[in-house]
C-alpha positions as CSV (number, residue, x, y, z in Angstrom):
1,M,56.8,173.3,98.9
2,E,53.7,174.5,97.0
3,K,54.8,172.5,93.9
4,K,55.1,169.3,95.9
5,H,51.6,169.9,97.4
6,S,50.3,170.4,93.8
7,I,51.8,167.2,92.5
8,M,50.8,165.0,95.4
9,Q,47.2,166.4,95.5
10,T,46.3,167.0,91.9
11,M,48.2,164.4,89.7
12,K,46.1,161.5,88.7
13,P,46.7,158.5,91.0
14,N,47.9,156.2,88.3
15,K,50.4,158.8,87.0
16,L,51.7,159.7,90.5
17,F,52.1,156.0,91.4
18,I,54.0,155.3,88.2
19,K,56.2,158.4,88.9
20,Y,57.4,156.8,92.1
21,L,57.1,153.2,91.0
22,I,59.3,153.3,87.9
23,P,62.4,154.8,89.5
24,S,61.9,152.6,92.6
25,L,61.5,149.4,90.5
26,F,64.3,150.3,88.1
27,G,66.7,150.9,91.0
28,M,65.6,147.7,92.7
29,I,66.1,145.8,89.5
30,L,69.6,147.1,89.3
31,M,70.2,146.2,92.9
32,A,68.8,142.7,92.2
33,I,71.1,142.3,89.3
34,N,73.9,143.4,91.5
35,I,73.1,140.8,94.1
36,L,72.7,138.1,91.4
37,V,76.1,139.0,89.9
38,D,77.7,138.8,93.3
39,G,76.4,135.2,93.6
40,L,77.4,134.3,90.1
41,F,80.9,135.7,90.4
42,V,81.4,133.9,93.8
43,S,80.0,130.7,92.5
44,H,82.1,130.6,89.3
45,G,85.2,132.3,90.7
46,V,85.4,130.7,94.2
47,G,83.1,127.6,94.1
48,D,80.1,126.1,95.8
49,K,81.6,126.5,99.3
50,G,82.3,130.1,98.6
51,L,78.6,130.6,97.6
52,A,77.4,128.8,100.7
53,G,79.8,130.8,102.9
54,V,78.6,134.1,101.7
55,N,75.0,133.0,102.0
56,I,75.6,132.2,105.7
57,A,77.3,135.6,106.3
58,V,74.6,137.6,104.7
59,P,72.0,137.3,107.6
60,I,74.5,138.9,110.0
61,Y,74.9,141.8,107.6
62,S,71.1,141.9,107.3
63,V,70.8,142.4,111.1
64,I,72.7,145.7,110.7
65,L,70.8,146.7,107.7
66,S,67.5,145.9,109.4
67,V,68.3,148.4,112.2
68,S,69.1,151.2,109.7
69,L,65.9,150.3,107.8
70,W,64.0,150.4,111.1
71,I,65.1,154.0,111.8
72,G,65.1,155.0,108.1
73,M,61.5,154.0,107.4
74,G,60.2,155.2,110.7
75,G,61.9,158.6,110.3
76,A,60.9,158.8,106.6
77,T,57.2,158.2,107.5
78,L,57.3,161.0,110.1
79,Y,59.1,163.2,107.6
80,S,56.5,162.7,104.8
81,I,53.6,163.2,107.3
82,A,55.3,166.5,108.4
83,L,55.5,167.6,104.8
84,G,51.9,166.8,104.3
85,Q,51.1,169.0,107.3
86,N,53.3,171.7,105.8
87,N,55.7,171.6,108.8
88,Q,59.2,171.8,107.3
89,H,61.1,172.5,110.5
90,R,59.6,169.3,112.1
91,A,60.6,167.4,109.0
92,K,64.2,168.5,109.3
93,E,64.2,167.6,113.0
94,V,63.1,164.1,112.1
95,F,65.9,163.7,109.5
96,T,68.6,165.0,111.9
97,H,67.5,162.6,114.7
98,S,67.3,159.7,112.3
99,I,70.8,160.1,111.0
100,I,72.4,160.4,114.4
101,L,70.3,157.5,115.9
102,A,71.1,155.2,113.0
103,I,74.9,155.7,113.2
104,A,75.0,155.4,117.0
105,T,72.8,152.3,117.1
106,T,74.3,150.3,114.3
107,G,77.8,151.3,115.3
108,L,77.3,149.5,118.7
109,I,76.0,146.4,116.9
110,I,78.9,146.3,114.5
111,V,81.4,146.5,117.4
112,F,79.6,143.6,119.1
113,C,79.6,141.5,115.9
114,L,83.3,142.1,115.4
115,L,84.1,140.9,118.9
116,F,82.2,137.7,118.4
117,E,82.6,137.2,114.7
118,Q,83.4,133.4,114.5
119,P,80.9,132.3,117.2
120,L,78.2,134.2,115.3
121,A,79.2,132.5,112.0
122,Y,78.7,129.0,113.6
123,L,75.5,130.1,115.2
124,F,74.1,131.2,111.8
125,G,74.8,127.8,110.3
126,A,78.5,127.6,109.3
127,N,80.4,124.4,109.6
128,D,84.2,123.7,109.6
129,S,84.4,123.2,105.8
130,I,83.0,126.7,105.0
131,I,83.9,128.8,108.1
132,S,86.9,130.4,106.4
133,Y,84.7,131.7,103.6
134,V,82.2,133.1,106.0
135,D,84.9,134.8,108.1
136,S,86.6,136.3,105.0
137,Y,83.5,137.9,103.7
138,L,81.9,138.9,107.0
139,H,84.9,140.7,108.5
140,I,85.1,143.2,105.7
141,I,81.4,143.8,105.6
142,L,81.4,144.5,109.3
143,L,84.4,146.8,109.3
144,F,82.7,149.1,106.8
145,G,79.1,148.5,108.0
146,L,78.4,152.2,108.6
147,V,78.8,152.8,104.8
148,F,75.7,150.6,104.1
149,V,73.8,152.3,106.9
150,I,74.4,155.8,105.7
151,E,73.6,154.9,102.1
152,N,70.3,153.2,103.1
153,I,69.1,156.1,105.3
154,L,70.0,158.8,102.6
155,S,68.2,156.8,99.9
156,I,65.0,156.4,101.9
157,F,64.8,160.1,102.9
158,I,65.8,161.4,99.4
159,R,63.0,159.4,97.9
160,N,60.6,160.9,100.5
161,D,61.9,164.3,99.7
162,G,60.4,164.0,96.2
163,N,63.5,162.9,94.4
164,P,63.0,159.2,93.6
165,T,65.0,159.5,90.4
166,L,68.2,160.4,92.3
167,A,67.6,157.6,94.7
168,M,67.4,155.3,91.7
169,L,70.6,156.9,90.2
170,G,72.4,156.1,93.5
171,L,71.5,152.5,93.2
172,I,72.5,152.4,89.5
173,V,76.0,153.7,90.2
174,T,76.4,151.4,93.2
175,S,75.4,148.4,91.2
176,V,77.5,149.2,88.1
177,V,80.6,149.9,90.2
178,N,80.1,146.7,92.3
179,I,79.7,144.5,89.2
180,I,82.9,145.9,87.6
181,L,84.9,145.6,90.8
182,N,83.6,142.1,91.5
183,Y,85.0,140.9,88.2
184,L,88.3,142.6,88.8
185,F,88.8,141.5,92.4
186,I,87.6,137.9,91.9
187,F,88.7,136.9,88.4
188,I,91.7,139.2,87.8
189,F,93.2,139.8,91.3
190,R,92.0,136.4,92.7
191,W,90.9,137.8,96.1
192,G,88.1,135.3,96.5
193,V,85.1,136.2,98.7
194,K,87.2,139.1,100.1
195,G,87.1,140.6,96.7
196,A,83.3,140.4,96.6
197,A,83.1,142.1,100.0
198,Y,85.5,144.9,99.0
199,A,83.5,145.5,95.7
200,T,80.3,145.9,97.7
201,V,81.8,148.4,100.1
202,I,83.4,150.5,97.4
203,G,80.3,150.5,95.2
204,T,78.1,151.6,98.1
205,F,80.5,154.4,99.1
206,I,80.5,155.8,95.6
207,G,76.6,155.6,95.6
208,I,76.6,157.8,98.7
209,L,78.6,160.4,96.9
210,I,75.9,160.5,94.2
211,L,73.1,160.7,96.8
212,L,74.8,163.7,98.5
213,T,74.3,165.8,95.4
214,H,70.6,166.1,96.5
215,F,71.7,168.6,99.1
216,L,73.0,170.9,96.3
217,T,69.6,171.1,94.5
218,K,67.3,174.1,95.0
219,K,64.2,172.0,95.3
220,K,65.4,170.0,98.2
221,Q,63.6,170.4,101.6
222,L,65.8,167.8,103.3
223,G,68.4,169.1,105.7
224,F,69.9,169.2,109.2
225,V,68.8,171.6,111.9
226,R,70.3,172.3,115.3
227,T,68.1,170.6,117.8
228,K,68.0,169.0,121.2
229,L,67.3,165.4,121.8
230,N,63.6,164.9,121.3
231,F,62.4,161.7,122.9
232,S,59.1,162.0,121.2
233,I,60.7,161.9,117.7
234,V,63.0,159.1,118.7
235,G,60.1,157.1,120.2
236,S,57.8,157.7,117.2
237,T,60.6,156.8,114.8
238,L,61.3,153.5,116.5
239,L,57.6,152.6,116.9
240,I,56.6,153.4,113.3
241,G,59.8,151.9,111.8
242,F,59.6,148.7,113.8
243,P,57.7,146.7,111.1
244,S,60.6,147.4,108.7
245,F,63.1,146.1,111.3
246,I,61.0,142.9,111.7
247,V,60.7,142.5,107.9
248,E,64.5,142.6,107.4
249,G,65.3,140.9,110.7
250,S,62.8,138.1,110.0
251,A,64.4,137.7,106.6
252,A,67.8,137.1,108.3
253,L,66.0,134.7,110.8
254,T,64.4,132.9,107.8
255,M,67.8,132.4,106.1
256,V,69.3,131.0,109.3
257,A,66.4,128.7,110.0
258,F,66.4,127.4,106.4
259,N,70.2,126.8,106.6
260,I,69.8,124.9,109.9
261,T,66.9,122.9,108.6
262,F,68.5,122.0,105.3
263,S,71.7,121.0,107.1
264,H,69.7,118.8,109.5
265,F,67.4,117.0,107.0
266,V,69.4,117.1,103.7
267,G,73.1,118.0,104.5
268,E,75.5,120.0,102.4
269,T,73.4,119.3,99.3
270,G,70.5,121.2,100.8
271,I,72.7,124.1,101.9
272,V,74.1,124.6,98.4
273,A,70.7,124.2,96.8
274,Y,69.2,126.7,99.2
275,A,72.1,129.2,98.6
276,A,71.3,129.2,94.8
277,V,67.5,129.5,95.4
278,N,68.0,132.2,98.0
279,Y,70.1,134.3,95.7
280,M,67.3,134.2,93.2
281,H,64.8,134.9,96.0
282,T,66.8,137.9,97.1
283,V,66.8,139.2,93.5
284,F,63.0,138.9,93.1
285,L,62.3,140.2,96.6
286,M,63.9,143.5,95.6
287,L,61.2,144.0,93.1
288,F,58.4,143.6,95.7
289,I,60.3,145.9,98.0
290,G,60.3,148.4,95.1
291,I,56.5,148.5,95.1
292,G,56.5,149.1,98.9
293,A,59.1,151.8,98.5
294,A,56.9,153.5,95.9
295,I,53.7,153.4,97.9
296,Q,55.2,154.6,101.2
297,P,55.9,158.3,100.5
298,I,52.6,158.7,98.7
299,T,50.4,157.1,101.5
300,S,52.4,158.8,104.3
301,Y,51.9,162.2,102.6
302,H,48.1,161.6,102.0
303,Y,47.6,160.4,105.5
304,G,49.3,163.6,106.9
305,A,47.1,165.7,104.6
306,K,44.0,163.6,105.5
307,L,43.3,162.8,101.8
308,Y,41.9,159.3,102.7
309,K,39.7,158.6,99.7
310,R,42.5,159.4,97.3
311,M,44.8,157.3,99.4
312,K,42.6,154.3,99.1
313,E,43.0,154.4,95.3
314,F,46.7,154.1,95.6
315,I,46.3,151.0,97.7
316,R,44.2,149.4,95.0
317,I,46.8,150.2,92.4
318,A,49.6,148.8,94.5
319,I,47.8,145.6,95.2
320,I,47.1,145.0,91.5
321,T,50.8,145.7,90.8
322,G,52.0,143.3,93.5
323,L,49.7,140.5,92.4
324,S,50.7,140.9,88.7
325,L,54.4,140.9,89.6
326,G,53.9,137.8,91.8
327,I,52.2,135.9,88.9
328,A,55.0,136.9,86.5
329,V,57.8,135.8,88.8
330,F,56.1,132.4,89.5
331,I,55.9,131.8,85.7
332,V,59.6,132.8,85.3
333,G,60.4,130.2,87.9
334,L,58.5,127.4,86.2
335,V,59.9,128.2,82.7
336,G,63.4,129.2,83.6
337,K,64.4,126.9,86.5
338,G,67.0,125.1,84.3
339,L,68.6,128.4,83.3
340,M,68.7,129.6,86.8
341,I,70.6,126.6,88.0
342,D,73.0,126.8,85.0
343,L,73.8,130.4,85.9
344,F,75.4,129.2,89.2
345,G,77.5,126.6,87.5
346,I,76.2,123.8,89.7
347,D,77.2,120.5,88.1
348,V,76.5,117.9,90.8
349,P,73.3,115.9,89.6
350,Q,72.0,115.5,93.2
351,I,72.2,119.2,93.9
352,I,70.7,120.1,90.5
353,N,67.7,117.8,91.0
354,Y,67.0,119.1,94.5
355,T,67.3,122.7,93.3
356,R,64.8,122.1,90.5
357,I,62.2,120.9,93.0
358,G,63.0,123.8,95.3
359,I,62.5,126.5,92.6
360,V,59.0,125.1,91.6
361,Y,57.8,124.8,95.2
362,F,59.4,127.9,96.6
363,F,58.4,130.3,93.8
364,A,54.7,129.6,94.5
365,G,55.1,131.9,97.5
366,Y,55.4,134.9,95.2
367,L,51.7,134.6,94.3
368,F,51.0,135.9,97.8
369,L,54.1,137.8,98.8
370,G,53.4,141.0,96.7
371,I,50.0,141.6,98.2
372,N,51.3,140.9,101.7
373,M,54.2,143.4,101.3
374,V,51.9,146.1,100.0
375,F,49.7,145.8,103.1
376,V,52.6,145.8,105.5
377,E,54.1,148.9,103.9
378,F,50.8,150.7,103.8
379,Y,49.9,150.1,107.4
380,Q,53.4,151.1,108.5
381,S,53.2,154.3,106.4
382,I,50.0,155.5,108.2
383,K,51.4,154.6,111.7
384,K,49.3,151.5,112.1
385,T,52.3,149.6,113.3
386,R,50.5,146.9,115.3
387,V,48.7,145.7,112.2
388,A,52.0,145.7,110.1
389,I,53.9,143.9,112.9
390,W,51.2,141.3,113.3
391,M,51.3,140.5,109.5
392,I,55.1,140.2,109.5
393,L,55.2,138.0,112.6
394,C,52.4,135.9,111.2
395,H,54.3,134.7,108.0
396,S,57.9,134.9,109.3
397,I,57.6,133.4,112.8
398,I,54.2,132.3,114.0
399,L,53.4,130.2,110.9
400,F,56.9,129.8,109.4
401,I,58.8,128.3,112.3
402,P,56.4,125.5,113.2
403,L,55.9,124.6,109.5
404,L,59.7,124.5,109.0
405,W,59.9,121.6,111.4
406,I,56.5,119.9,111.0
407,L,56.5,119.6,107.2
408,P,59.9,117.8,106.6
409,S,59.4,115.7,109.8
410,L,56.1,114.3,108.5
411,F,56.3,114.5,104.7
412,G,60.0,114.5,103.9
413,P,62.8,117.0,103.0
414,N,61.3,118.2,99.8
415,T,58.5,119.9,101.7
416,I,61.0,122.3,103.3
417,W,60.6,124.3,100.1
418,L,56.8,124.6,100.7
419,V,57.1,126.4,104.0
420,F,57.5,129.8,102.3
421,P,54.4,129.6,100.0
422,I,52.2,128.1,102.7
423,S,53.1,130.7,105.3
424,E,52.6,133.6,102.8
425,G,49.3,132.2,101.6
426,L,47.9,131.7,105.1
427,T,49.0,135.2,106.1
428,L,47.1,136.7,103.1
429,L,44.0,134.6,104.0
430,I,44.0,135.8,107.6
431,T,44.4,139.4,106.4
432,Y,41.5,139.1,104.0
433,L,39.3,137.7,106.8
434,A,40.4,140.5,109.2
435,L,39.4,143.1,106.6
436,K,36.1,141.3,105.7
437,F,35.0,141.1,109.3
438,K,36.4,144.6,110.1
439,W,38.9,143.5,112.7
440,I,41.2,145.9,111.0
441,E,40.4,149.0,108.8
442,L,41.9,149.7,105.4
443,V,41.7,153.5,105.8
444,P,40.4,155.8,108.6
445,R,36.6,156.1,108.8
446,E,36.7,159.9,108.5
447,M,37.0,160.5,104.7
448,P,36.4,164.2,104.0
449,E,35.7,165.2,100.4
450,L,38.0,167.6,98.6
451,P,36.7,170.2,96.3
452,K,36.9,169.1,92.7
453,S,39.0,172.1,91.9
454,Q,41.8,170.7,94.2
455,V,42.1,167.1,93.1
456,N,41.6,165.1,90.0
457,Q,40.8,161.5,91.0
458,K,39.9,160.3,87.6
């Protein structure tokens, strides 16, 4: 415990941030590659309809994942704050409650989705020509849904327990196994989209086995304790983690809304083009999530320890990192759009042309997304959930939904792609104005000085 205090309080901010950022980014890059390979294997091994079918099934899976992320991030924030307060028993109570709550809640959702599988598929944008692909993928993912939930919760808590490297290793193993099995199941065994689903499940299960080795280490503080149901912990977990639920849930809503809009204004050409762009978006999104995953344990700990001035330095570093990554991804989209389309084996000229336009317009949103995600993750990590929720709703519903209908109705179907960058840009502008006019605070006003002997802020 003393060693963790020493690292968090005395390591230079740049070094400490990099210590968490590199494993987080590396793990997310591997997960992104994993997602991309899934799409490429399905596209080349099954076809365009298989790719579109999986893309429609993913939001339903995202709903389950969003609940586990809700509980995981809420619990992990309480866990790190408790460690910052040197209250190890409280930290273990939080972990115990989080695991039980996640399994019970997502289990009920999975049962409901299995009972209404096909109606949900149609509701999320499926049509008669691709419903069989949606069903084949979705059924397997739902049957083994708890595997994803457990892996997600363990990864979050292990990272908050000071072991981001193992969390990264779990993602590495999951990704590598998934890629190998995808090739075997789709191209050798010819199992189609079912093969992609089985590969994902098996890879995730093996990743869990890797994560469980954390409990064999001497430095771990994470663990279960016998405890009665504590409504205070449950309530705080759900309140603090709610922004994460909205982030993941709104991502699912965004995909559904895009699929419906493309289907209405463009037809199957739009659905296939969006499937390809959305796979690339999911890949790059993982990188921005990696920045948030790196800043959350640090800011939660410093908030619990009341090291507010030092915490502000980490926010500055994270914003610069998010902006730099956003610029880099936008440039990649401009330069590599042709290669991205070729990767998916799309050979219909109409779809190719529409996808090219989509990449250029859509990728402009990354210029703002990185900064927005840093702010959301930061405010969630210090229990300012209302601010985080407001930011998420602003770009995913309040601005996004009206724009999604207004732009194509007034200016044509190409402008559907502009909804993402416009909503992200306006959200960042509103956040800037809110900070400038002090409608919201970046850090608490009380900022006690630490003795120079305790902390090096250079």
